[in-house]
C-alpha positions in Angstrom: 162.0 10.5 86.3 158.4 9.4 85.1 159.7 5.8 84.3 160.3 5.7 88.4 157.1 6.8 89.3 155.3 4.5 87.0 157.7 1.6 88.4 156.9 2.8 91.8 153.1 2.8 91.1 153.1 -0.6 89.2 155.1 -1.9 92.4 152.4 -0.4 95.1 149.5 -1.7 92.8 150.9 -5.3 92.7 151.5 -5.3 96.5 148.2 -4.0 96.9 146.7 -7.2 94.9 148.9 -9.7 96.5 147.8 -8.6 99.9 144.1 -8.1 99.4 144.1 -11.5 97.6 145.8 -13.1 100.7 143.4 -11.3 103.2 140.3 -12.3 100.9 141.6 -16.1 101.0 142.1 -16.0 104.7 138.8 -14.5 105.4 137.3 -17.1 103.1 138.7 -19.9 104.9 137.4 -18.4 108.2 134.0 -18.0 107.1 134.2 -21.6 105.6 135.2 -23.2 109.2 132.6 -20.8 110.9 129.7 -22.3 108.7 131.1 -26.0 109.4 131.1 -24.9 113.2 127.2 -23.6 113.2 126.5 -26.7 111.2 127.8 -28.9 113.9 126.6 -27.0 116.5 122.9 -27.3 115.0 123.0 -31.0 114.6 124.1 -31.5 118.5 121.5 -28.8 119.5 118.7 -30.7 117.3 119.6 -34.2 118.9 119.6 -32.7 122.5 115.9 -31.2 121.5 114.7 -34.6 120.4 115.6 -36.6 123.5 112.9 -37.7 125.7 112.9 -35.5 128.6 111.6 -35.9 132.4 110.9 -32.8 134.4 111.1 -33.1 138.2 110.6 -30.0 140.4 112.3 -30.3 143.8 111.9 -28.3 146.7 114.1 -28.6 149.9 113.1 -26.8 153.1 116.0 -26.4 155.7 115.9 -25.1 159.2 119.3 -23.3 159.7 120.1 -23.1 163.5 123.5 -21.3 163.2 125.5 -20.7 166.3 128.0 -17.6 166.5 130.7 -18.6 168.9 132.2 -15.3 170.6 135.6 -15.1 171.9 136.7 -11.8 173.6 138.8 -10.7 176.1 136.1 -10.9 178.8 133.2 -12.3 177.0 132.7 -15.8 176.2 129.7 -17.7 175.0 127.6 -18.8 172.2 124.4 -17.1 170.8 122.0 -19.5 169.1 120.3 -17.6 166.1 117.6 -19.6 164.6 116.8 -18.9 160.8 114.6 -20.8 158.6 115.8 -20.5 155.1 114.5 -22.3 152.1 117.0 -23.9 149.5 116.2 -24.6 145.7 118.1 -27.9 144.4 118.2 -27.7 140.6 119.2 -31.0 138.9 120.6 -30.8 135.7 120.3 -34.2 134.3 119.8 -37.6 135.6 118.9 -41.1 134.5 115.4 -42.5 135.6 114.6 -46.3 135.2 111.1 -47.6 135.0 110.2 -51.3 136.1 107.3 -53.2 134.8 
């Protein structure tokens, strides 16, 4: 009886060691991939920060003269609703060429 218990404990210990080793190996590979990804992203961010940038503020004022059409059984016509709204135009990237 003690022989079977010792064999079962040895088998459980062996399986546990194999599982822990496999998990540690996969985790190490994942961490290596993550470090490589962070290094690549750092290089890309550094290259983008070294670019020469031109900042332009753009403001666009628009007068919106909306018209609402009413179609009912006995009511027809349009209502003019003048609304002045301010829209902001944002430009992400553009190319600027200077001539001498």
